[in-house]
N, C-alpha and C positions, 0 to 999 in steps of 0.2 A: 302185899307182902314183897322183900326186900333180898335179895340173892346178896350171898357175900363170898369170897375169894377166901383160903387163908395157906399158907405155907407151912406145912406140918414135919419136922425131921425126926426120924424116929431111928430106933438101932433093934435089930432081930425082929421087927414085924412084918406081916405081909397085910395085904390091902384086904383081902377079910376079915383080918384081926382087927385092923385099925377100924372099917366098917362097922364089924360088929361091936365094940367097945361103945363107939359114937352112937350108936344106936340106940344100947343099953343106957347110955346117958341122955336119952331124949331128945339126940342130936339127927336131923334127917341129912343124910349123904346124896347128892345127888348126883357126882361124881369122883372117884381118885384117880389122877392119872401120876403115875412116878415121871419124875423129872431127870432124875439124877441117881445114878447108884455108884458106890464106890467099896473097894473091900475096907474092913474098919482099920486096919493093921496100914494103911498108904498112909494117912495122915500124918502118924505117929514116924513112920521111918522116913518121909521127907523132913518131919521138923529135926532129928535126929543127925540129918545127914546136913544140916544147916547150921546146927550146930558144931558139929565137926568140921565144917568148913568156912572159916567167919570171911 
């Protein structure tokens, strides 16, 4: 058996929801670890500021 690691980026999902969806698709999940979290509007705000200040 081969162990594989993936990075998954999601919006508005909890770890339990991700695990359940993958299990329903027949994928065995060994672990889910959150490595980074940001508010959804932060990226758009940063882009807007960059556009305003060239």
